[in-house]
N, C-alpha and C positions, 0 to 999 in steps of 0.2 A: 151649570148654576146660573149663568148669565148675570152675575153680580160681582162687584168688587169684593175681594177676599181680604178681610182684615185679620182674621185668625181662624184656626181650626182646633177644635177641642176633641180629644179622644177619651173614651172610657175604656180602660184596659184592665183586664181581669188578672194578669200576671202579678205575682207577689213582689217581684223586683225586676227592673229592666233599665237599660240605657241604650237607646237606639237613635240613629240618624233617620229623619223623615224628609223625603224629597217631595216637592210640589211640582207636578208636571201639568201643563195646560195645553189646550189646542182649540182651534176655531171649529174644527169638524171632528167627529168621533171616528177618526181613522187612526190606526196604529202608527203610521208613519208621521202623522202631523203633530204628535205630542213632543214637547220640549221642556226641559227642566228650567224653572224660573227661580226657585228658592229652595232652601233647606234649613232645617232646624233640628233640635234634639228634644226627645222626651226622656224622662227618667223617674224612677222610684227606687231609691237606694236604702237598704237597711241602715238604721241609725241616723238617717236624715229625715227630719220631721216633715219637710215640705217636698211633695212630689210635683213634677212638672208634666202636665198633660195637655196644656194649651200652647199652641205654637203661633207666634206672631209672624205673618207673612206680608201683610200690607201690599197687596197686588191690585192692579186695576181690574176692570171687569173681564171675566173669562167665561167662555161658553162651556167648555168641558174641563174637568179637573180630575187628576189622578194623584193619589198619595202612594209613594213607594216607601216601604219600610226596609231599611238596610239591616238585615239580621246578621250577616256574615256567618259565623259558626254557632250562633246562639239559637235557641228554639224560637219558633215564630211567636209573635205577640198575639194574644187572644183579645182582639178588639171587639167590644160589644156595641159601641156606638160612635159615630163620627158626626160632629156638628160644625158646619161652616158658618161663620159669623161675618157680617159685613157692617160697616159703619156708614151711616148716611151722612153725607157732607153737603152743606149748603153754603153758598157764598153770598154774603150780604154786603152792600156798600151803597153809599148815598152819592150819586153823581152830582158834580157841580155844574152849574149852568155854563154854557159856551165852552165846554171842554170836550175833547174826544177821548174815548177809552177803547183799548183793545184787550180782549181776554184770550189768553193762550191756555189751552188745556190738553192733556194727553201727550205731551212731548216725550218721546221715548229716549231722546238723546240727553235730556237734562233730568237729573235726579231731583226728587223733592227734598227740601231742606230737612235736616235732622238736628233738632235742638237738644241741649242737655236736659231740659225739663222733662222730656219724654223718657229719659233713662232714670231720672231721680224720682219721679212720681208715677206710680203704676196707673195704667189706664182703666183699671177695673174698679168701679165704684164700691163694690162689696169689700175689696181689700182695703181701700181707704178708710172705710167705716170700722175696720177691725183694729186699727191702731189705737193705742191708749191715748186718752186726752191729757194734754199737758196743762198744768196750772202755772200761770205766770205770777211771780211774786213782785214786790216792789223793787225798783232798781237800787243796787248797792254800789257804793264807791269801792273800786279795787285799790286797796291800800298799797299793793306791790307795784302798781303802774308807775313807770317812770317815763315821762314824755321824751320823745326823740328830739334831737337838735332841730331848730327851726330851719326850714328849707333854704331861706335866704342866707342864713349864716353858713350853712353847709356849702352853698354855691360860692360864697365869698372865699371860704377856706380853700375850696378846690381851685378857684381862680388864682389865688395867691401861690399855691403850690405849683401850679402850671407856670406862672411867671418866673418863679425862682428856678424851676427846672430848665426853662428856656435860657435864662441868664447863665446858669452853670454850663449848659451845652455850648453857648456862644463863646464863653470864656475859654472853655476847654478846646474848642475848635481854633480860637485865636492863638493859644499857646502852641498847639500842635503845628499850625501853619508857620509860626515864628521859628520853631525848632527845625522844621523842614527847610525853611529858607536858609538857615545857618549852615546846613549840611551841603547845600548846592555850592560847588566850587565856583569862585568868582573869576572873571576874565581879567587877567593881569596884563597891562600894556606897558612896554619899556620906553 
């Protein structure tokens, strides 16, 4: 493919399935040079309205690609079509005068950052347009809201409790020391 692999979509004819799909890549089309770089699941389950036939792999540019379907004891999947999708990425920035910049890319030791937003918002535009539109009404005051104690008053309260606790501990230590001193036998001289 010689392109970065963002996702792989499969068109599967089976009525229902749940399979592990492994992505294997290589620099040359030699049997020994392939190695597994990612895996994901496809499924279509009776009673579940949404089927999953697109796998997110998010891999760098690969020369040769193989998909391995792990069937175990299940009948083989009837795959009618495989579509490999890639996402074009451009880096834009405005350099400032009299500054030096260094661009690092393709580091295999460092993983790219993964943000929560990528999990919360789907990356497919057609799915985003399928959500119902929300109508926002005028703001209403929540009658059941009770404000919490002011932070400064809470800090003062905690400070006073800590001071009282320290005083009690010091007094207790003094009483314990006094009782201990009384139990020590004194040196009687004649």
